[in-house]
C-alpha positions in Angstrom: -184.3 87.0 -116.0 -185.4 84.1 -118.3 -182.3 82.2 -117.5 -182.9 82.6 -113.7 -186.5 81.5 -114.1 -185.5 78.5 -116.1 -182.9 77.6 -113.5 -185.4 77.9 -110.7 -188.0 75.8 -112.6 -185.6 73.0 -113.2 -183.7 73.1 -109.9 -184.6 69.8 -108.0 -186.2 70.4 -104.7 -184.3 69.0 -101.7 -186.6 66.8 -99.6 -189.6 64.8 -100.7 -188.4 61.3 -99.9 -191.6 60.6 -98.0 -193.4 61.0 -101.4 -191.4 58.1 -103.0 -192.5 55.1 -100.9 -190.3 52.6 -102.7 -187.2 54.7 -102.4 -188.0 55.6 -98.8 -188.3 52.0 -97.7 -185.1 51.0 -99.5 -183.1 53.9 -97.9 -184.7 53.4 -94.5 -183.7 49.7 -94.5 -180.1 50.6 -95.2 -180.2 53.3 -92.5 -181.5 50.8 -90.0 -178.8 48.3 -90.9 -176.1 50.9 -90.2 -177.6 52.1 -86.9 -175.7 51.0 -83.9 -178.5 48.9 -82.4 -181.2 51.6 -82.6 -183.8 48.9 -82.5 -182.0 47.0 -79.7 -181.6 50.2 -77.7 -185.3 51.0 -77.9 -186.2 47.4 -77.1 -183.9 47.4 -74.1 -185.4 50.6 -72.8 -188.9 49.2 -73.2 -187.9 46.0 -71.4 -186.4 47.9 -68.5 -188.9 50.8 -68.2 -192.0 49.1 -69.5 -193.0 47.6 -66.1 -192.6 51.0 -64.5 -194.9 52.6 -67.2 -197.5 50.0 -66.6 -197.3 50.4 -62.8 -197.9 54.2 -63.2 -201.2 53.6 -64.9 -204.4 53.7 -62.8 -206.8 51.0 -64.0 -210.2 50.5 -62.4 -210.8 47.0 -61.0 -212.5 44.5 -63.2 -211.6 46.3 -66.4 -209.2 45.4 -69.2 -205.9 47.2 -69.6 -206.2 49.0 -73.0 -203.3 49.8 -75.3 -203.3 51.9 -78.5 -200.4 51.6 -80.8 -200.1 54.4 -83.4 -198.0 53.5 -86.4 -197.1 50.1 -84.9 -195.2 48.7 -87.9 -194.5 45.0 -87.6 -195.3 45.1 -83.8 -191.8 44.4 -82.3 -192.0 47.3 -79.9 -195.7 46.8 -79.2 -195.0 43.2 -78.2 -192.6 44.4 -75.5 -195.1 46.8 -74.1 -197.8 44.2 -74.1 -195.6 41.7 -72.3 -195.1 44.2 -69.6 -198.8 44.7 -69.3 -199.5 40.9 -69.3 -197.1 40.5 -66.4 -199.6 42.5 -64.3 -203.0 42.2 -66.0 -205.0 39.2 -67.3 -207.4 41.1 -69.5 -205.6 43.1 -72.2 -207.1 44.9 -75.3 -204.8 46.3 -78.0 -205.9 48.5 -80.9 -203.3 48.7 -83.7 -203.2 51.5 -86.2 -200.9 51.0 -89.1 -201.3 52.0 -92.8 -199.2 49.3 -94.3 -200.9 46.0 -94.9 -197.5 44.2 -95.0 -196.7 45.4 -91.5 -200.0 44.4 -90.1 -199.6 40.9 -91.6 -196.1 40.6 -90.0 -197.6 41.8 -86.7 -200.3 39.1 -86.9 -197.6 36.5 -87.6 -195.7 37.7 -84.5 -198.9 37.2 -82.4 -199.4 33.7 -83.9 -195.9 32.7 -82.8 -196.3 34.1 -79.2 -198.5 32.2 -76.8 -198.8 35.1 -74.4 -199.8 37.6 -77.1 -202.5 35.2 -78.2 -204.4 36.0 -75.0 -204.6 39.7 -76.0 -207.8 40.9 -77.7 -206.5 42.7 -80.8 -208.4 45.2 -83.1 -206.6 46.0 -86.4 -207.0 49.3 -88.2 -205.1 49.6 -91.5 -205.3 53.4 -91.6 -203.3 56.5 -91.5 -203.4 58.6 -88.3 -205.8 61.0 -90.0 -208.1 58.3 -91.2 -208.2 56.7 -87.8 -208.9 59.8 -85.9 -211.7 60.8 -88.3 -213.3 57.3 -87.9 -213.0 57.3 -84.1 -213.9 60.9 -83.4 -217.0 59.9 -81.5 -215.5 56.7 -80.1 -215.3 56.9 -76.3 -212.9 54.0 -75.9 -210.0 55.1 -73.7 -206.6 53.6 -73.4 -204.2 53.3 -70.5 -201.2 53.5 -72.7 -201.1 55.2 -76.1 -197.7 55.0 -77.8 -196.3 56.6 -80.9 -192.8 55.3 -81.7 -191.0 57.2 -84.5 -194.4 58.2 -85.9 -194.6 61.9 -85.9 -192.2 62.9 -88.7 -194.8 62.9 -91.5 -198.2 63.6 -89.9 -199.8 66.5 -91.6 -201.0 68.2 -88.4 -198.6 67.6 -85.5 -200.6 69.5 -82.9 -203.8 67.9 -84.0 -202.3 64.4 -83.9 -201.0 64.9 -80.4 -204.3 66.3 -79.2 -206.2 63.3 -80.7 -203.9 60.8 -79.1 -204.0 62.5 -75.7 -207.8 62.6 -75.9 -207.9 58.8 -76.2 -205.7 58.3 -73.1 -207.7 57.2 -70.1 -207.6 59.3 -66.9 -204.5 58.0 -65.0 -203.0 56.6 -68.2 -199.9 57.6 -70.3 -199.1 58.9 -73.8 -195.6 57.7 -74.7 -193.8 59.2 -77.6 -190.3 58.2 -79.0 -188.9 60.5 -81.5 -185.6 62.0 -82.8 -184.0 64.2 -80.1 -183.6 67.9 -80.6 -180.0 67.6 -79.2 -178.3 65.4 -81.8 -176.3 65.7 -85.0 -179.4 64.7 -86.9 -181.3 67.6 -85.5 -178.5 69.9 -86.4 -178.6 68.6 -90.0 -182.3 69.2 -90.1 -181.8 72.8 -89.2 -179.2 73.0 -91.8 -181.4 71.4 -94.4 -184.1 74.0 -93.8 -181.9 76.4 -95.8 -182.4 74.2 -98.9 -186.1 73.3 -98.4 -188.6 75.9 -99.8 -190.9 77.4 -97.1 -194.2 76.5 -98.8 -196.3 76.5 -95.7 -196.5 72.6 -95.7 -196.2 71.5 -92.1 -195.5 67.9 -93.2 -191.8 67.6 -93.0 -189.1 65.1 -91.9 -187.2 68.0 -90.4 -189.0 67.6 -87.1 -187.5 66.8 -83.7 -188.7 66.6 -80.1 -188.4 70.4 -79.9 -191.5 70.7 -82.1 -193.3 68.1 -80.0 -192.4 69.8 -76.7 -193.6 73.1 -78.1 -197.0 71.6 -78.7 -197.1 70.0 -75.3 -196.1 73.3 -73.6 -198.8 75.2 -75.5 -201.3 72.6 -74.4 -200.0 73.0 -70.8 -199.3 69.2 -70.5 -196.8 67.9 -68.0 -194.2 65.4 -69.3 -190.9 63.7 -68.4 -188.1 62.8 -70.8 -185.4 60.1 -71.2 -182.8 59.6 -73.9 -181.8 56.8 -76.2 -178.2 57.2 -77.4 -177.7 56.0 -80.9 -175.0 56.4 -83.6 -175.2 55.4 -87.3 -172.1 54.4 -89.3 -172.2 56.6 -92.4 -168.6 55.9 -93.6 -169.9 54.6 -96.9 -171.5 58.0 -97.7 -167.9 59.1 -98.5 -166.9 56.0 -100.5 -167.1 56.8 -104.2 -169.5 54.4 -106.0 -171.0 53.0 -102.9 -174.7 52.3 -103.4 -175.1 51.9 -99.7 -173.7 55.4 -99.3 -176.0 56.8 -101.9 -179.0 55.4 -100.1 -177.8 56.6 -96.7 -177.5 60.1 -98.1 -181.0 59.8 -99.5 -182.3 59.0 -96.0 -180.2 61.6 -94.1 -181.2 64.4 -96.5 -184.7 63.0 -97.1 -184.1 63.5 -100.8 -184.6 60.7 -103.3 -181.5 60.2 -105.5 -179.8 63.0 -103.7 -176.4 62.5 -105.5 -178.0 62.6 -108.9 -180.5 65.4 -108.6 -179.1 68.1 -106.2 -176.9 70.9 -107.3 -173.2 69.8 -106.8 -172.4 72.9 -104.8 -175.3 72.2 -102.5 -174.3 68.6 -102.3 -170.8 69.5 -101.1 -172.1 72.0 -98.5 -174.5 69.4 -97.1 -172.1 66.4 -97.1 -169.3 68.5 -95.6 -171.7 69.5 -92.8 -172.8 65.8 -92.3 -169.2 64.8 -91.9 -168.4 67.7 -89.6 -168.4 68.0 -85.8 -172.0 69.3 -85.5 -173.2 65.9 -86.8 -170.6 63.2 -86.6 -167.4 62.0 -85.0 -164.7 59.9 -86.5 -163.7 56.8 -84.5 -161.5 53.9 -85.4 -161.7 54.8 -89.1 -165.5 55.1 -89.1 -167.7 58.2 -89.4 -170.4 57.9 -86.8 -173.5 60.1 -87.2 -175.4 61.0 -84.0 -179.2 60.3 -84.3 -180.2 59.7 -80.7 -183.9 59.6 -79.8 -185.8 60.9 -76.8 -188.7 59.4 -74.9 -191.5 61.7 -73.8 -194.0 60.4 -71.3 -197.2 62.5 -70.8 -199.5 61.4 -68.0 -203.3 62.1 -68.3 -204.1 64.0 -65.1 -207.8 64.1 -65.5 -208.2 67.5 -67.2 -211.3 66.9 -69.3 -210.6 70.0 -71.5 -207.7 68.1 -73.1 
């Protein structure tokens, strides 16, 4: 019994990458570099569909078009949405919520280099989603577009965050969420990883897909439409011995810092075999391509004050 207790006590926990900010950013950057134009695919969708989103919004005459960006990062996606708004409206207000000072500084530089964005009235909130919603609980400012692009993986209270965002949408406006699809190799891996992650009642988890978001929306009885962004990631180097790029990719895919050094070898093999297998990846032209497509969920505000 003592041996079993000692093994349990020293067994590294799978997961936890979100708690190691430096390692997370390093792994995430490598992951982005290996994605087949995830950023470009998202940008293209926003460029093509952004004008239609703006046209769907009902904005009273003589008022500004208000945009709320949740987790805006460096602002590259926000800029595309704002350009679509500026094509139709002269008065535009944008509130940016982003916890990282470095990202806000990059966003401000982006604005400084864009003459059209300089006409937007910006309000900057260096805060987490929880801090922002607590501060603005009694703020009656409403927004015609509220967007959360790849934000909802690590929020503590998923349902609460969605409720708060929807509450800040103006009647006739839209809540736009872009998140990992529940119909991908990545979502299959997340289900597999649940076997290795202790169920400690902590809702904050990277193993969250649009299935979880839709479940919340259905419980709230909110209507929504969906679209898909097809994206693959080249993970070939995960299976090249000694590749530091492969090590970082595995950290990000499993959301476990130093996965190859800390996780039990038997568990490692089971996880990496699954990552390489047909539920997650395909092999094409000598490359192993991992499917991590995203889904766009658009929720209109239909004037139900109870929400």
